[in-house]
C-alpha positions as CSV (number, residue, x, y, z in Angstrom):
1,M,146.7,113.2,58.9
2,I,146.0,111.9,62.6
3,S,143.8,109.5,60.4
4,L,146.5,108.3,58.1
5,V,149.2,108.2,60.9
6,L,148.1,106.8,64.0
7,P,146.7,103.6,63.2
8,A,150.7,102.7,62.2
9,L,152.2,104.6,65.4
10,L,150.1,103.0,67.5
11,M,151.1,99.8,66.1
12,G,154.8,100.4,66.2
13,L,154.1,101.1,69.8
14,V,152.4,98.2,70.8
15,G,154.6,95.7,68.3
16,S,158.1,97.9,70.2
17,A,156.7,98.0,73.7
18,Y,154.7,94.2,74.2
19,S,156.6,91.7,73.7
20,S,155.8,87.8,74.4
21,D,158.6,87.5,77.0
22,I,158.8,89.4,80.0
23,K,162.4,90.7,80.9
24,H,165.0,92.7,82.7
25,I,162.8,92.3,86.1
26,P,164.6,94.2,89.1
27,I,165.9,92.1,91.7
28,G,167.9,91.7,95.1
29,I,170.0,89.3,96.2
30,V,170.2,88.2,100.0
31,D,173.6,86.0,100.7
32,Q,173.8,84.6,103.8
33,D,176.0,82.1,103.2
34,M,178.8,84.0,101.0
35,T,180.7,80.6,100.0
36,P,181.9,79.7,96.5
37,A,178.5,78.0,95.7
38,S,176.3,81.0,96.9
39,I,178.5,83.1,95.3
40,S,178.2,81.2,92.0
41,L,174.9,81.1,92.0
42,A,174.5,85.1,92.2
43,S,176.6,85.4,89.2
44,R,174.5,83.1,87.3
45,L,171.2,85.2,88.3
46,R,173.5,88.6,86.8
47,T,173.7,86.9,83.3
48,I,169.8,85.9,82.9
49,D,168.2,88.4,80.6
50,T,164.9,87.3,82.5
51,F,166.4,88.8,85.7
52,H,168.3,92.1,86.6
53,V,170.2,92.3,89.7
54,T,170.1,95.9,91.0
55,E,170.4,95.5,94.5
56,V,172.0,93.1,97.3
57,A,170.3,93.3,100.2
58,F,172.2,92.9,104.0
59,D,169.4,90.9,105.5
60,K,165.3,89.7,104.9
61,E,164.1,93.1,106.2
62,H,166.0,95.2,104.6
63,G,165.2,93.2,101.0
64,E,161.7,93.1,102.1
65,N,161.9,96.7,102.2
66,L,163.1,97.2,98.8
67,I,160.3,95.2,97.7
68,L,158.2,97.8,99.6
69,N,159.8,101.0,98.4
70,G,159.1,99.5,94.7
71,E,162.9,99.2,94.1
72,V,163.2,95.3,93.3
73,R,160.4,93.3,92.3
74,A,161.6,90.0,94.3
75,I,164.1,89.3,96.7
76,I,166.1,86.0,96.5
77,L,167.8,84.8,100.1
78,V,170.3,82.4,99.7
79,P,170.4,81.2,103.5
80,D,173.4,80.5,105.8
81,G,174.3,76.6,105.2
82,F,173.4,76.7,101.5
83,E,176.6,74.8,100.3
84,S,177.1,71.7,102.6
85,D,173.3,71.3,102.3
86,L,173.6,71.3,98.9
87,R,176.1,68.3,98.8
88,T,173.4,66.6,100.8
89,G,170.9,67.3,98.4
90,R,168.6,69.6,101.1
91,A,169.5,72.8,100.4
92,I,166.8,75.4,100.0
93,I,166.6,78.7,98.7
94,Y,163.7,81.5,99.7
95,V,162.3,83.9,96.9
96,Y,159.8,86.9,97.8
97,V,157.9,87.8,95.4
98,D,155.9,91.8,94.9
99,G,152.4,90.4,94.3
100,S,151.4,94.2,93.5
101,D,152.1,93.2,89.5
102,P,151.1,89.7,89.4
103,I,152.3,89.4,85.6
104,V,155.9,89.9,87.0
105,A,155.1,87.6,90.0
106,E,154.0,84.7,88.5
107,I,157.1,84.6,86.0
108,V,160.1,84.9,88.8
109,T,159.5,82.0,90.6
110,P,159.7,79.1,87.9
111,T,162.7,81.1,86.0
112,L,164.4,80.8,89.2
113,E,163.9,76.8,89.4
114,A,164.8,76.5,86.2
115,I,168.0,78.8,87.0
116,I,168.8,76.7,89.9
117,H,168.2,72.8,87.9
118,D,170.9,74.1,85.5
119,F,173.0,75.2,87.9
120,S,173.1,72.2,90.2
121,P,171.1,69.2,88.0
122,S,172.5,66.4,90.3
123,N,171.6,68.3,93.8
124,Q,168.1,68.8,94.4
125,V,167.3,72.5,95.9
126,T,164.1,73.5,96.8
127,V,162.7,77.3,96.3
128,V,160.3,78.3,98.7
129,S,158.2,81.3,97.3
130,D,156.6,83.8,99.2
131,V,154.1,86.3,97.5
132,M,153.8,90.1,99.6
133,F,150.9,92.4,98.5
134,N,148.2,90.0,97.0
135,P,149.4,86.8,97.5
136,G,146.4,85.5,95.8
137,L,148.0,87.3,92.3
138,H,144.2,88.8,91.5
139,Y,144.8,90.9,87.9
140,L,142.3,92.9,89.6
141,E,144.3,94.5,92.3
142,F,146.8,95.4,89.4
143,L,144.6,97.0,86.9
144,T,141.9,98.9,89.0
145,P,144.2,102.0,89.9
146,A,145.3,102.2,86.4
147,I,141.9,102.1,85.0
148,V,140.8,105.0,87.6
149,A,143.8,106.9,86.4
150,L,143.1,106.0,83.1
151,M,139.3,107.5,83.4
152,I,140.7,110.8,84.9
153,Q,143.1,111.0,81.9
154,F,140.3,110.5,79.6
155,L,137.0,112.0,80.4
156,P,137.7,115.3,82.0
157,T,140.4,116.1,79.3
158,F,137.5,115.1,76.7
159,L,135.0,116.8,78.6
160,T,137.0,119.8,79.0
161,A,138.6,120.3,75.7
162,I,134.9,119.4,73.7
163,A,133.3,122.3,75.8
164,L,135.7,124.7,75.6
165,A,135.8,123.9,71.7
166,G,132.1,124.3,71.1
167,E,132.3,127.7,73.3
168,K,134.6,129.1,70.8
169,E,132.8,127.8,67.8
170,K,129.6,129.2,69.1
171,G,130.7,132.5,70.2
172,T,130.0,132.2,73.5
173,I,133.3,132.6,75.6
174,E,133.2,135.8,73.6
175,Q,130.3,136.9,75.1
176,L,130.9,136.3,78.4
177,V,133.9,138.5,78.3
178,V,132.2,141.8,77.9
179,T,130.5,140.9,81.4
180,P,131.8,142.0,84.7
181,I,133.5,138.6,85.0
182,G,136.6,138.7,83.3
183,G,138.4,136.2,81.5
184,L,140.5,134.5,84.0
185,E,137.6,133.9,86.3
186,I,135.6,132.1,83.3
187,L,138.1,129.8,82.8
188,L,138.9,129.2,86.5
189,G,135.4,128.8,87.0
190,K,135.1,126.5,83.9
191,M,138.2,123.9,85.4
192,L,137.1,123.8,88.7
193,T,133.9,122.4,87.3
194,Y,135.5,119.9,85.4
195,S,137.3,119.1,87.7
196,L,134.5,118.2,90.3
197,I,133.4,115.9,87.6
198,G,136.5,114.2,87.2
199,S,136.9,114.0,90.8
200,Y,133.4,112.2,91.1
201,Q,133.7,110.1,88.1
202,A,137.0,108.8,89.7
203,A,135.2,108.1,93.1
204,V,132.3,106.1,91.6
205,A,134.9,103.9,89.8
206,L,136.6,103.1,92.6
207,G,133.8,102.9,94.8
208,I,132.6,100.0,92.7
209,A,136.0,98.3,92.6
210,I,135.5,98.2,96.2
211,V,132.0,97.5,96.8
212,V,131.3,95.2,94.0
213,F,134.4,93.7,93.0
214,G,136.0,93.7,96.7
215,L,139.3,95.7,95.7
216,P,141.2,96.1,99.3
217,I,142.4,99.5,100.2
218,R,145.6,99.0,101.9
219,G,146.6,102.5,102.1
220,S,145.7,105.8,103.0
221,L,142.6,107.1,101.2
222,I,143.3,110.4,101.9
223,L,146.6,110.0,99.7
224,V,144.7,108.4,97.1
225,A,142.6,111.5,97.4
226,A,144.9,113.8,96.8
227,F,146.3,112.1,93.8
228,L,143.1,111.8,92.2
229,L,143.0,115.8,92.5
230,V,146.0,116.8,91.2
231,F,146.0,114.1,88.0
232,T,142.1,115.7,88.0
233,I,143.7,119.1,87.7
234,A,146.3,118.1,85.6
235,S,144.0,115.6,82.9
236,V,141.4,119.2,82.7
237,S,144.6,121.8,82.1
238,V,145.4,119.4,79.0
239,G,141.7,119.7,78.1
240,T,142.2,123.5,78.4
241,L,145.4,123.6,76.5
242,S,144.2,121.8,73.6
243,S,141.1,123.6,73.3
244,V,143.3,126.8,73.1
245,F,144.3,125.1,69.7
246,A,141.2,123.6,68.5
247,K,138.9,125.8,66.0
248,S,136.2,123.3,66.4
249,Q,135.2,120.3,68.4
250,I,136.3,117.6,66.0
251,Q,139.8,119.1,66.4
252,A,139.7,119.1,69.7
253,M,139.0,115.5,69.7
254,Q,141.6,115.1,67.3
255,Q,144.4,116.7,69.5
256,I,143.3,114.9,72.7
257,I,143.5,110.7,70.9
258,P,147.0,110.9,70.5
259,I,147.6,111.5,73.8
260,I,145.4,109.4,75.6
261,Y,146.4,106.2,73.0
262,I,150.1,106.9,73.9
263,S,149.2,107.2,77.5
264,I,147.2,103.8,77.7
265,F,150.1,101.8,75.7
266,L,153.6,103.5,77.5
267,S,152.6,104.2,81.1
268,G,152.7,100.6,82.2
269,V,148.3,100.3,82.5
270,F,148.5,96.6,81.1
271,Y,152.4,95.7,81.0
272,P,155.0,96.3,83.0
273,L,157.4,99.2,82.5
274,D,160.5,97.0,83.3
275,S,160.1,95.0,80.2
276,M,159.9,97.7,77.7
277,P,162.6,98.3,75.2
278,V,165.5,100.8,76.9
279,S,165.0,103.1,73.9
280,L,160.8,103.6,74.9
281,R,161.2,103.9,78.7
282,P,162.5,107.6,78.4
283,I,159.4,108.3,76.5
284,A,157.4,106.6,79.8
285,Y,158.6,109.0,82.3
286,F,157.5,112.0,80.5
287,I,154.1,110.3,80.4
288,P,152.2,111.5,83.7
289,M,149.8,108.8,83.9
290,T,153.2,106.7,84.6
291,Y,153.7,107.8,87.8
292,M,150.1,108.1,88.6
293,N,149.9,104.3,87.9
294,D,152.9,103.5,90.0
295,A,151.5,105.8,93.1
296,M,148.1,104.6,93.2
297,R,149.3,100.8,92.8
298,A,151.5,101.4,95.3
299,I,149.0,102.6,98.0
300,I,146.2,100.6,97.2
301,T,147.8,97.1,97.0
302,K,150.9,97.7,99.4
303,G,150.1,100.1,101.7
304,V,152.9,102.7,101.2
305,G,152.7,105.9,102.8
306,L,154.0,109.5,101.3
307,Q,157.5,108.6,102.3
308,V,157.3,106.5,99.3
309,V,155.3,107.9,96.3
310,W,156.1,111.7,97.2
311,R,158.3,111.8,94.2
312,D,155.3,110.9,91.9
313,L,153.4,113.3,93.8
314,V,156.0,116.2,93.0
315,A,156.0,115.0,89.3
316,L,152.6,115.3,89.1
317,S,152.0,118.2,90.9
318,I,154.7,120.2,88.6
319,Y,152.9,118.7,85.7
320,A,149.4,119.8,86.5
321,F,151.0,123.3,87.7
322,V,152.9,124.0,84.5
323,V,150.1,122.7,81.8
324,M,147.5,124.8,84.0
325,A,149.9,127.6,84.1
326,L,150.4,127.4,80.1
327,A,146.6,126.9,79.8
328,V,145.4,129.9,81.7
329,T,148.2,132.2,79.5
330,M,147.2,131.0,76.5
331,F,143.5,131.1,76.8
332,R,143.6,134.9,78.5
333,K,146.1,135.9,75.5
334,R,143.6,134.5,73.0
335,L,140.7,136.0,74.6
336,E,142.5,139.5,74.9
C-alpha cells in the first residue's frame, strides 16, 4: 500500500502546498502621516493577495519588534509629511524586511514598488528598503537550521526503529528481559544510546555549517542545544513507537518513510508556511519539525532568546513526552 499510495500522496502535497507565487505574506504598517493619501495607500495594501496586513504598528521600534518576534515578515513605514511630499514628487516610503527568510524577503520590495506605482503613477515615490537579520539574503542561513532539524528527524528515528525491530526479529530483546535488567531499563538504555548518537550527528552538521560555510550563530548556543536535545528525544521516541508495530526492519522503514516525507514538505523546510493553502496549514502545525524549524531559524539568524521561542519549546516538549510515554508503555506491554 505504501508503494502504491505514497507517490500519489507526495505529488498531491507538493502540487497543493508549493505554488509559483508567494502569497499572504504577513506585514505590518506604521502610518506616521495619517492623511487621506497614507490611509488610501494602507487600504490598497490590504487588497493585495501577496500581502496580508496583520498588524498596525505604532512606530518603527514597535514594528522592528514585531519582525523580531516573528509576527510579521515586513514593516511598511509611511513617514510624516508623505501626502505633501507626494504632491512635489519627493515622497519616500520605508520598508523593513525580515531577511531570515530570503524567499519572502526578495519579493516584498518589488511588490511594494509595483503597488505604489499603480497607486501614484504620475508622482514618483521612492521606496527605501532595509533588510534585517541576514542582509545579504544568504539562502544558507535559511536552509541550514532546517537541514539540522531534518537530520534529527530522519537519522535517530530510522536508527532506533530499525535496531529495535531487528532485535525483535532475532529474539534478542526477549533474551535480555529474562536477565535481572528490567524491560524499562533495557528500553531506556537503548533510547539514551540513540539520543546521544542523534545529538552527535546534529552537532557535527551544525559545526560544519559554522566552520566550513561561515554560518553565524547570533543566539544562545545553550538554547540551540536545548532544542536539539528535546527534538532528538522526540525522534528516538517515534522510532521506538514504530518498532512496537513493526514485525521486521523493512516494516519499520516503511512506517517511518511517510512521516519523514510529510515533515519535509509541510514543515517549512524549503517553502514558507504563510504561503501554503489555508487547508494545509493545520496539518503543518501538527508536525513537530514545524516548531523546530521556526525556533532554530529565530535563534540562529535573529539571535532571539527564550522569551520569543518558548512556545516552540513547550510544543516540542509536550510532543516528546507524549510520544515517549506511549512508546515506553506499549513496548513494556509487548514485552510482558
